C-alpha positions in Angstrom: 86.5 90.0 173.9 88.7 87.0 173.2 89.5 84.9 170.2 92.0 82.7 168.5 94.1 83.4 165.4 92.3 80.6 163.5 88.8 81.6 164.4 86.5 84.5 164.8 86.3 86.6 168.0 84.1 85.6 170.9 81.9 88.3 172.3 81.6 89.2 176.0 78.5 87.8 177.8 76.8 91.2 178.3 77.3 92.2 174.7 76.0 88.8 173.4 72.8 88.9 175.4 72.1 92.6 174.6 72.5 91.9 170.9 69.9 89.1 171.1 67.6 91.3 173.3 67.6 93.9 170.6 66.1 91.4 168.1 63.7 89.9 170.7 62.5 93.4 171.6 61.1 93.8 168.1 58.9 90.8 168.9 57.9 91.8 172.4 54.2 91.3 171.9 54.6 87.6 171.2 57.0 87.3 174.1 54.7 89.1 176.5 51.7 86.9 175.5 53.9 83.8 176.1 54.9 85.0 179.5 51.3 85.7 180.5 50.1 82.3 179.4 53.0 80.6 181.3 52.2 82.7 184.4 48.6 81.6 184.2 49.5 77.9 183.8 51.8 78.1 186.8 49.2 79.6 189.0 46.7 76.9 188.0 49.3 74.2 188.8 48.9 74.8 192.6 45.1 74.3 192.5 45.3 70.5 192.6 47.4 70.5 195.8 44.8 72.5 197.7 42.0 70.5 196.1 43.5 67.2 197.2 44.0 68.5 200.7 40.4 69.6 200.8 39.3 66.2 199.4 41.2 64.3 202.2 39.6 66.5 204.9 36.2 66.1 203.3 36.6 62.3 203.2 37.6 62.2 206.9 34.5 64.3 207.7 32.3 61.9 205.7 31.3 64.5 203.1 29.0 63.4 200.2 30.1 62.1 196.9 29.1 65.4 195.2 31.8 67.2 197.1 34.4 64.7 195.9 33.1 65.0 192.3 33.2 68.8 192.6 36.8 68.8 193.8 37.7 66.3 191.1 36.2 68.6 188.5 38.3 71.5 189.9 41.4 69.4 189.6 40.6 68.2 186.0 39.6 71.7 184.9 42.8 73.3 186.3 44.9 70.6 184.6 43.2 71.1 181.2 43.3 74.9 181.2 46.9 74.8 182.5 48.0 72.4 179.8 46.4 74.7 177.1 48.0 77.8 178.6 51.4 76.0 178.7 51.1 75.0 175.0 50.1 78.6 174.0 52.9 80.0 176.2 55.6 77.9 174.5 54.1 78.7 171.1 54.2 82.4 171.7 57.7 82.3 173.1 58.9 80.3 170.1 57.3 82.8 167.8 59.4 85.5 169.5 62.6 83.4 169.8 63.0 81.7 166.4 62.6 84.9 164.3 64.9 86.8 166.7 67.7 84.3 166.4 67.1 84.0 162.7 67.5 87.8 162.3 70.7 87.6 164.4 72.0 84.9 162.1 71.2 87.0 159.0 73.0 89.9 160.6 76.0 87.7 161.2 76.0 86.4 157.6 75.6 89.9 156.3 78.6 91.0 158.3 80.7 88.1 157.0 79.7 89.0 153.4 81.0 92.5 154.1 84.3 91.3 155.4 87.4 91.5 153.3 87.8 88.3 151.3 91.3 87.8 152.5 90.3 88.1 156.1 87.6 85.4 155.7 89.9 83.1 153.8 92.5 83.1 156.5 90.0 82.1 159.2 88.9 78.6 160.0 85.9 77.8 157.9 84.7 75.1 160.3 84.6 77.7 163.1 82.2 79.9 161.1 80.0 77.0 160.0 79.6 75.7 163.6 78.7 79.3 164.7 75.9 80.0 162.2 74.6 76.5 162.2 75.1 74.6 165.6 75.4 77.6 167.8 72.5 79.5 166.3 70.3 76.4 166.5 71.3 75.9 170.2 70.5 79.5 171.1 67.1 79.4 169.4 66.1 76.1 171.0 67.4 77.1 174.5 65.6 80.4 174.4 62.3 78.9 173.5 62.7 76.3 176.3 64.3 78.4 179.0 62.0 81.4 179.1 58.8 79.3 179.9 60.8 77.0 182.2 62.3 79.9 184.2 59.0 81.7 184.4 57.0 78.6 185.4 59.6 77.7 188.1 59.8 81.2 189.5 56.0 81.4 189.7 55.9 78.0 191.4 58.5 79.1 194.0 56.7 82.4 194.6 53.3 80.7 195.0 54.4 77.6 196.9 56.3 79.2 199.8 53.4 81.5 200.7 51.1 78.4 200.3 53.1 76.5 202.9 52.9 79.4 205.3 49.1 79.6 204.6 48.7 76.0 205.7 50.8 76.6 208.8 53.7 78.9 209.5 55.8 75.9 210.9 55.4 74.0 207.7 56.5 77.2 205.8 59.7 77.3 207.9 60.4 73.7 207.1 60.0 74.5 203.4 62.4 77.4 203.7 65.2 74.9 204.4 65.3 74.4 200.7 66.5 77.9 199.9 70.0 77.7 201.3 70.4 74.1 200.0 69.5 75.1 196.4 71.6 78.2 196.7 74.6 76.2 197.8 74.1 73.9 194.8 74.2 76.8 192.4 77.1 78.4 194.1 79.0 75.1 193.6 77.9 74.7 190.0 77.9 78.1 188.3 81.6 79.0 188.6 82.6 75.6 187.3 80.1 75.3 184.4 80.7 78.6 182.5 84.3 78.0 181.5 83.5 74.3 180.8 80.7 75.2 178.3 82.9 77.8 176.6 85.6 75.2 176.1 83.0 72.7 174.9 81.7 75.0 172.2 85.2 75.8 171.1 86.0 72.0 170.9 82.8 71.4 168.8 83.9 74.2 166.4 87.3 72.5 166.1 85.6 69.2 165.4 83.5 70.8 162.7 86.6 72.3 161.2 88.4 69.0 161.0 85.4 67.3 159.4 85.1 70.0 156.8 88.8 69.9 156.1 88.8 66.1 155.7 85.8 66.3 153.3 87.4 69.1 151.2 90.9 67.4 151.1 89.5 63.9 150.4 90.9 63.7 146.8 94.4 64.7 147.9 94.2 62.3 150.9 93.2 59.6 148.5 95.9 60.4 146.0 98.7 60.4 148.6 97.4 57.5 150.7 97.0 59.7 153.8 93.8 58.1 155.1 95.2 57.3 158.5 96.5 60.8 159.1 93.2 62.4 158.1 91.2 59.9 160.2 93.5 60.5 163.2 93.0 64.3 163.0 89.2 63.9 162.9 89.3 61.3 165.6 91.5 63.5 167.8 89.1 66.5 167.5 86.1 64.2 168.1 87.6 62.7 171.2 88.4 66.1 172.5 84.8 67.3 172.0 83.6 64.1 173.6 85.9 64.6 176.6 84.6 68.1 177.1 81.0 66.9 177.0 81.8 64.2 179.6 83.3 66.8 181.9 80.3 69.0 181.5 77.9 66.2 182.2 79.8 65.1 185.3 79.5 68.6 186.7 75.8 68.6 185.8 75.1 65.3 187.5 76.8 66.6 190.5 74.4 69.5 190.5 71.4 67.2 190.3 72.7 65.0 193.0 72.8 68.0 195.3 69.3 68.9 194.3 68.1 65.4 195.0 69.6 65.7 198.5 67.8 69.0 199.1 64.5 67.4 198.0 64.9 64.5 200.4 65.9 66.7 203.4 63.1 69.2 202.9 60.3 66.7 202.2 61.4 64.8 205.3 61.3 68.0 207.3 57.8 68.9 206.1 56.5 65.4 206.9 58.1 65.3 210.3 56.8 68.7 211.3 53.4 67.8 209.8 53.3 64.5 211.9 53.9 66.5 215.0 51.3 69.2 214.1 48.6 66.6 213.2 49.4 64.7 216.5 48.7 67.9 218.4 45.6 68.8 216.3 47.4 72.0 215.2 46.7 71.2 211.5 44.6 68.8 209.6 45.8 65.8 207.7 44.6 67.4 204.5 46.6 70.5 205.3 49.8 68.4 205.7 49.0 66.6 202.4 48.5 70.0 200.8 51.9 71.2 202.1 53.6 68.0 201.0 52.1 68.2 197.5 52.9 71.9 197.2 56.6 71.1 197.9 56.5 67.9 195.8 55.2 69.9 192.8 58.3 72.1 193.1 60.6 69.1 192.3 60.1 69.3 188.6 60.0 73.1 188.3 63.1 73.5 190.6 65.0 70.8 188.7 64.0 72.4 185.5 65.0 75.8 186.8 68.4 74.5 188.0 68.7 72.5 184.7 67.9 75.7 182.8 71.1 77.2 184.3 72.8 74.4 182.4 70.9 75.4 179.2 71.6 79.1 179.8 75.3 78.4 180.3 75.5 76.4 177.1 73.4 78.9 175.2 75.4 81.8 176.6 78.6 80.2 175.3 77.0 79.6 171.9 75.5 83.1 171.7 78.9 84.7 172.6 80.5 82.8 169.7 77.7 83.7 167.3 77.7 87.4 168.2 81.5 87.4 168.2 81.5 87.2 164.4 80.0 90.7 164.4 83.2 91.9 166.2 85.4 90.8 163.3 86.7 94.2 162.0 85.8 95.1 158.5 88.8 96.3 156.5 87.7 99.4 154.6 89.0 99.1 151.0 87.5 102.0 149.1 90.0 102.2 146.2 88.7 102.3 142.7 90.0 100.5 139.6 91.9 102.5 137.1 90.6 103.0 133.6 93.8 101.2 132.4 93.2 97.5 132.7 95.9 96.5 130.3 97.6 94.0 132.6 97.3 92.0 135.8 100.8 91.7 137.3 102.2 89.9 140.3 105.5 91.6 141.5 107.9 89.6 143.6 105.1 87.7 145.3 106.0 85.2 148.1 103.7 83.4 150.4 103.7 80.9 153.2 100.9 79.4 155.4 101.6 80.1 159.0 105.1 79.2 160.1 105.5 76.7 157.2 107.9 77.0 154.2 107.3 79.4 151.3 104.8 77.8 148.8 105.3 80.8 146.4 108.8 82.2 146.4 109.6 85.5 144.7 107.3 85.1 141.7 106.8 87.9 139.1 104.1 87.2 136.5 102.3 89.4 134.0 99.0 88.6 132.3 98.2 91.0 129.5 94.6 91.9 128.5 93.4 89.3 126.0 96.4 87.0 126.7 95.8 83.4 127.9 98.5 82.1 130.3 98.6 78.5 131.4 100.1 77.8 134.8 101.4 74.2 135.1 103.4 72.1 137.6 103.3 69.2 139.9 100.8 69.2 142.8 102.2 71.4 145.6 104.2 73.6 143.2 102.3 76.8 144.4 99.9 77.3 141.4 96.7 77.7 143.3 98.3 79.9 145.9 99.6 82.2 143.2 96.2 82.2 141.4 94.5 83.2 144.7 96.9 86.0 145.3 96.4 87.4 141.7 92.6 87.2 142.2 92.9 89.3 145.4 91.7 86.4 147.6 95.0 86.0 149.4 97.3 88.7 150.7 100.9 87.5 150.0 103.5 87.7 152.7 105.7 89.9 150.5 105.2 91.5 147.1 102.1 93.0 145.5 99.6 92.3 142.8 98.5 95.2 140.6 95.9 95.8 137.9 96.6 98.8 135.7 99.3 99.9 138.2 96.9 99.9 141.2 97.3 97.3 144.0 94.4 95.0 144.1 94.5 95.0 148.0 93.4 98.7 147.9 90.4 98.0 145.6 87.0 97.5 147.2 85.8 93.9 146.8 82.8 94.7 144.7 84.8 96.8 142.2 87.6 94.2 142.1 85.2 91.3 141.2 84.0 93.3 138.3 87.5 93.2 136.9 89.0 89.9 138.1 87.1 86.7 138.7 88.4 83.5 140.2 86.7 80.2 139.3 87.7 77.0 141.0 86.3 73.4 140.7 84.2 74.0 143.9 81.2 75.6 142.3 78.4 76.3 144.8 74.7 76.1 143.9 72.7 78.5 146.0 69.2 77.7 147.3 66.9 79.4 144.8 66.1 79.3 141.1 68.5 79.0 138.3 67.7 82.6 137.5 68.5 83.8 141.0 71.8 81.9 141.0 72.8 83.7 137.8 71.6 87.1 138.9 74.0 87.0 141.8 76.5 88.1 139.2 74.3 90.8 137.6 71.0 91.5 139.5 69.6 93.6 136.7 70.1 91.0 134.0 66.9 90.1 132.0 65.9 86.6 131.0 67.4 87.0 127.5 70.8 87.8 129.0 70.6 84.8 131.3 69.8 82.5 128.4 72.6 83.9 126.3 75.1 83.3 129.1 73.7 79.7 129.6 73.9 79.1 125.8 77.5 80.3 125.7 78.6 77.7 128.3 76.5 74.9 126.8 73.9 74.8 129.5 70.9 76.3 127.8 69.6 73.0 126.5 69.4 71.2 129.9 68.1 74.3 131.6 65.2 74.7 129.1 64.4 71.0 129.6 63.7 71.6 133.3 60.1 71.9 134.4 60.2 75.7 134.9 63.3 76.5 132.9 65.4 79.2 134.6 62.6 79.4 137.2 63.3 75.9 138.5 64.4 75.7 142.1 67.9 74.3 142.8 70.2 74.1 145.7 69.4 73.0 149.3 66.4 70.8 149.5 66.1 70.3 145.8 67.3 67.5 143.5 71.1 68.2 143.2 72.7 69.4 140.0 75.7 67.4 138.8 79.2 68.8 139.0 79.2 69.7 135.3 75.9 71.6 135.5 77.0 73.4 138.7 80.3 74.5 137.1 78.4 75.7 134.0 76.3 78.0 136.2 79.5 79.4 137.8 81.0 80.0 134.3 77.8 81.6 133.1 78.0 84.0 136.1 81.4 85.1 134.9 80.0 86.0 131.5 77.3 88.1 133.2 80.0 89.9 135.2 82.1 90.4 132.1 85.4 90.9 133.8 88.6 92.0 132.1 90.5 89.1 133.6 89.5 85.5 134.6 91.6 83.1 136.7 90.6 79.5 136.4 91.8 76.9 138.9 90.6 73.4 137.9 87.5 75.0 136.5 87.3 72.3 133.8 88.1 69.4 136.2 85.7 66.5 135.8 86.0 62.7 136.2 84.4 61.6 133.0 85.7 62.6 129.5 82.4 63.9 128.2 82.0 66.2 131.2 85.5 67.5 130.9 85.1 68.3 127.2 81.8 70.1 127.9 83.5 72.2 130.5 86.6 72.9 128.3 84.2 74.2 125.6 82.6 76.4 128.2 85.9 77.7 129.4 86.8 78.6 125.9 83.9 80.9 125.7 84.7 82.4 129.1 88.3 83.2 128.4 87.7 84.5 124.8 88.7 88.2 124.6 89.9 88.4 128.2 93.1 88.1 130.0 93.2 84.6 131.5 95.4 82.7 133.9 94.5 79.0 133.7 95.8 76.7 136.3 96.1 73.7 133.9 95.9 70.3 135.5 95.4 68.8 132.1 98.2 69.6 129.7 95.8 69.7 126.7 94.6 73.0 128.2 98.1 74.3 128.4 98.9 73.4 124.8 96.5 76.0 123.3 97.6 78.8 125.6 99.5 81.9 124.3 102.1 81.3 127.0 102.9 78.5 129.4 104.5 79.1 132.8 106.0 76.2 134.7 106.3 76.2 138.5 108.4 74.0 140.7 108.6 74.4 144.5 107.0 77.8 144.4 109.2 79.3 141.7 108.8 79.8 138.0 111.3 77.6 136.2 110.2 77.9 132.6 108.2 80.2 130.4 107.3 79.9 126.7 104.9 78.5 124.1 104.1 74.8 124.0 106.3 74.2 120.9 109.3 76.1 122.4 109.1 74.3 125.8 108.7 70.9 124.2 111.8 71.6 122.0 113.7 72.9 125.1 113.4 69.4 126.6 113.0 70.8 130.2 110.5 70.1 132.9 107.5 70.9 130.7 108.7 68.5 128.0 109.1 65.7 130.6 105.5 66.4 131.8 104.3 66.4 128.2 105.9 63.1 127.4 104.5 61.6 130.6 101.1 62.9 129.7 101.2 61.5 126.2 102.4 58.1 127.5 99.7 57.8 130.1 96.6 55.7 129.3 93.6 57.8 128.2 91.7 57.0 131.4 94.6 58.5 133.4 94.6 61.6 131.2 91.0 62.4 132.0 90.8 65.1 134.7 90.2 64.2 138.3 89.5 66.7 141.1 92.3 67.3 143.5 92.3 69.4 146.7 93.8 72.9 147.0 97.6 73.0 146.7 97.7 74.7 150.0 96.8 71.4 151.6 99.5 69.6 149.6 102.1 72.2 150.5 
C-alpha cells in the first residue's frame, strides 16, 4: 500500500478487487443471469457466418429460393434473439455492478465519517472528492461494460477457433497465427499501461483539489488580487492531467495499431490458404467464406477485449484509490468529558501548516462557561487557526487545548461535539428534508423541538411558508436555500446539540446588511448562556463581548473590554477608528476565505 502525505492511501490491486468482489458476491444471482445471457448471445453470433457460407454453396448449386429464405430467416432470428440476450445481459450485469459499487462507496464514506476529524482536515479534500465521485463512477461504468465485453469476446474466441478447424484444419492453423500476435500486443501494452493509469488518476485527483481550493479561496483571491496565481495553479494541474491522458492514449493507440496489423496478417493468411484449398477442391467457396466471416467477426470482440484491458487498467487504478480510503487508520479516542466544564483553555498553543511559518505562536487563551470572547485581528493573524484548535478540529504543533482539565484530543469526537461546536460561514445543506437536516444534531428531537430551534434563530417563519414545512426537501437536486437560510439551519442545529461552548468563525458573515442583521440576532440566541469564542470580522460583534482578544501575526497583543481597549489607543483602537470611518457599505460583512490560505 502506498500513499502521499496530502492524500489518502492507495490500496494494493489484490485487496482492491477482493473488496469489490465481496460486494458483488451479495448480488451473484443478477451477475450469473447476466453472464448466461451474454454467453447465449455470443453463441448465436456465430450462426450468421455458417448460414452465409451455406447460402453461398446453395446458390452455386442452384438451390431454390425457399432455401435462401430459410437461411435468411435463421440469420435474422439469430440476430434478433442475440440482440435481446445482449440487452438483458448488460441489464443484469448493471443490476449487480451499480449497487455493489454504491455499497462500496457508502462503506468508504462511513469509514471517513469515523475517522478522527483532525486526520480528515489535514488531508487533501480534492483527493477524497475525486475518489468517491469520479473514481467510483469510473469503476461502476467499467464493471458494467467490461464483464459482458470480456465474456462475449472470450466466447467468440472459444467458438471461432474450433469453427475454423471444423471448416478445414488448414484454415484453423491460419487462424492460430492470431494468438501469438495478440499475445505480443498485450505483452507490450500491459507493463506500460498500469503505472500510466495510476499516475493519471493521481493527476486527476490533484486537478480536482486545485479546482476545489480555487473555489473555496475565491473571496481571498479577489481581495488580494491573486487571480493570476490562482489561475496558474489550476492551469498547471489541468495541464498535468491532460499530459497524462495524452501519454495513456498514445500507448493505447499503439496497442490498437498492433491489433490492426494482426487482423490484416491473419485475414490475408486465411484468404490465401482458402484460395489454394478451393483451387484444389479441398473445401467449398462457402466454407472459405464461413472461415473468413468467423475470423472477421472476431475483429470487434477482440478489439473490445483488448480495449477492455484499457478499461480494466483504468478501473483498477480508480478502484485502488477508492478502496485505499478504507486503509486510512482510525485513531481510537475513547476519552470521556469531565463533569467540570467550567472553562475551555488553550495552553501555549503554536501551529504551522507544513514547513511554513508559525500562524499561531505560543497562545494561551481561556474561555469561561457563560463568557463571550471576541477574537479580532487582520486577515492572516491566526484567528481561524486558533478557533479550529480550540474546537478540536486541528491538532496544534505544540501546546494543548483542555476542557475541564481534560485534553480535547483524547475525547471521542461524538462526545466532544456535545460540548464544543464550531460554526463557520460554510454551512452545508444536506440532501433531505429540513427536519432531517436538523435531526443530524439530535436524532430523537420531535417536531416541536425542531420548530423551537428554528424560531430561536429566526427561521421558523420562512420554513412554515414552505410547501411541506419542515418536511420540504432541500439540498442536492432541490431549489437551493440562500446563504442566510443555510446558516440559520446550522445555528439551529447548535441549539439542538446544546453544547457548553460554541466557537463561531464568520458565522454571521453575509454580503447584505439585512442578512447580516438576521444572522447576528440568530448568533445572539446561540451564544446566550454558553461560553463563546467569536471570531469577529465585524467589530460591531466585538463591541458587545465580555472580553476582546486582539491577535497580530499569530500572537495575542491586547486583551480587554471594548471601552478599555479604545481608551488604550492600541491596535484595537486603530481598527475601531478605521471601522467607524469606513462607509457603511464597506462595514457590511463580506465572506473571506480561511486564514490558513491567507497565512
